[in-house]
N, C-alpha and C positions, 0 to 999 in steps of 0.2 A: 825302221822306226826311230823315233826320238822322244825323250821325255823332257818336258819343260814345266816350270812353275807357272801357275796361273796368274794372269795379270787382271787389273780391274776390268778391261774391256772384255774378259771371258765371263762376266758375271752371269749372263743369260745361260751360257753353256753350262756353268756350275749348276744353276737352278734346274736346267733340263736333266742333267745326269742324276741329281738327287731324286727328282720325280720318277725318272726311269727305274732307278734302284728301289725306290718305295714301291713302284708297280710291281716289279719282280719279287719283292718280299711280301707282297699281298697286304700292303699297308699304305696305300697311296693317300688315303684320308688323313694319315698323320703327318704328311710332309707339308707343313704349314709355313715354313720359313719364308719371309718376304725378302724381296731384293735388297731392302735397306738392311735388314738383319745380316744378310750374307755379305753385304759390301762392309759393314762394320767389323764382322767377324774376320774376314780374310784381308781386307785392305784398309781398315781403320787405323787410328793413330798408333796403336800397339797391338797388332794382330798376334793372336796365340793359336790360330788354326791355319792350316796350309792346304793347298791343292796343288797336285801335279797331274798333268796330262800325258797320256802316251798318245802320239800321233803316227800315223802312216808316213811313209816317205813322201807321199803327195801332200801332207799337212792336214788330213782329215782326223779329227779327234776320235779315237778308238775307245778310250777308257779314262778313268780318273781315279785318283787316291786322295781322300781327305784325311789328314792326320794332325796330331798335336803331341806336345811332349807330355810324358807322365814321369813319375820319379819312384824308385824303389829305395826304401830305407834299408832294405837288406843288403843291396849291392852299392848304396851310396852314389848311384848314378841315375841319370835321366834315361828314358827310353822313348820309343815312339809308340803311340797307340794309333792304330789304323782305324778310324772311325768308319770309313766307306772305302770299298774297293768295287768298282764295277767296270765291266767291258761290254759294249754294245753287242747285241746277239750276233750281228753280222761279222764281228771280228774275233769272236770266241774260238779258241783252239788254235791260234796263231801266235801265241806267245806274248801278247800284250799284257795280260794280267801278271804273268811271270815277270815280265820286265819292270812293271811297277814295284813288285815285291823286291826284286834284286836292287832297284834303285834305292828303296828304303832301307834294305839291309845294309847297303853300301853307306848310306848316310849314317846309320847306327855306328858301324865300325869305323868310319873316318872320324867321328866325334866322340868315340869312347863310350857310346851308350850301351848298356847291357842287354836290352831287349827290344824286340819289335813284337808287339802283341796286338790281338784283335778278337772280336767275338763273331761267331757264325751261328745262323739259325740252325737247329738240330735237324730239320727236314731238308737242308740244302746239301744233299749228298754230293752233287758234282763239285761244289766248292770244298767241301770236307775232304774228298778224295784228293783234289788238287793240292790242298795244304798239306796233307799227310805225305803226298809224294815228294814234297820239298823238304820233308823232315820236321815239319811243325807238330808239336804235341799238344793234345787237347789237355785242358786243365780241368778235368772232371771233378776234382774234389772242391772246386770252388763254385758257388752259386751267386750269381749276379742279383742284386737287389737294387730297387729304384723307388724313390719318393718323387711323386709328381702330382700336379693337379691339386685337388682339395686336401689330400693326405699331407702333401709338402706344406701347403699353407698352414694346416692344423699344427703340424710339428714346429713350424717357424713361429707360431703364436705362443707356444708352450714355453713358459719361462722356467 
């Protein structure tokens, strides 16, 4: 297998993986990103989000990781936030997901980043078991909050 950074010609493949992941996470109706939005995010003038693919030796794309930099004021360093990690069903159990995580961990270590962090749905026990087997620790004391849609707009209008 090999890991490579996505290029603009991979835009349709990125979109396919996003929809596949959304379907797996039972939320396909929320995967609304357009090709133009993805193009700007990954390949625009100043991209702030990245996509890495893991491929078979034959060049078939088996999985992807979408990530961006975050920052910890406590450590004074950046880290990588893994937004999406997905391996197609036919390729699971063959080390493709682990290879992507190893790649991102190596990226963190090489750049002096303090953390590789992500979220996982609480019902996704196969993924949770996999992450725990690597030594990842759940951050159970933290609760994720989100403002979106009308609530985000209301807060934005509040002076």
